[in-house]
N, C-alpha and C positions, 0 to 999 in steps of 0.2 A: 841696703839694700845694694843685688851683683847687679852691673854690668859685664856685658860679655863687648871687651874691648876689642874683640878679633870677628866682630859681629861684619864690618864693611868687608876685609879680609873674605870671610866666606860667601860672601853676597851672590860672584857670580856660581859657586859651585852650586847655591841652591836654583836659579837659575835656570840653568843646562837646566837640573834635574827636573824641571820644572818643562821645562823645553821639549826634553825630550821625552815626559809621562802625555803629552799633551801630543807629540809626533805619531807616539805609540799610539795614543786613541784612534787619533782620526787616517791609523793604519796609514803614515808617511813613510814607509821603510826605511829610506834612504837618509831622511834628513833624521829618520831617529838614532838610527845608526850612526849616523855622524854628533851627534849631538853625542851619546854615550863614549866614544870618542872623546871627545872635547873635555866632558863631566871627567871622564877617566884621570886624564891627562893635568886638571884641576885639579882631584882628589891627591893625589899622588906630589904634586908640589907642595898645596896646603899640608900632606904628611913630611916631606920632605925639609919644611921651613919650620917645623913644630909647633904650630894653629892650631891645629884641635888636640882638643884632651884625647886623654884615651877612650874616653866612653863615647864623645862624639867622633873620631874616627872606626871604632866600634858599628858607630848604627849608621852612618857614612859607608861601612862598606860593606853591609848587611844589606842595602839598597841597590847597593851597585852592585853585587852577587845577582839582588832577584832580578833585575834589570837585565841582566846578563846571563841569565836562565832565559828571557823572557825571546831576547833576542834570537835566540838558535833558531835557527831554521827560521826567523824572519828575512825574507827574500820578497823578492818581484817573482822567483820560479819555482819557492813551495807557496800552492796558496794552500794557505787553512780552511778549514770547511768546506770547499768545493766540492 
């Protein structure tokens, strides 16, 4: 049976990404940008410490890139759909 020994170390990143998704869905623009910044810092730290496998790193990088693309122009000044 396979156990992920670093699951607890990856939990803060998962929590931040869930919060980011929630803020994005609820149109909390400032909070979404802050959660993205914090999740990016955690992601970089986990990469630097070698906690993420290559497969996990690629998956998280893809998610981070997707959020970065969604957050472009996502401010109080650029009202999308109005």
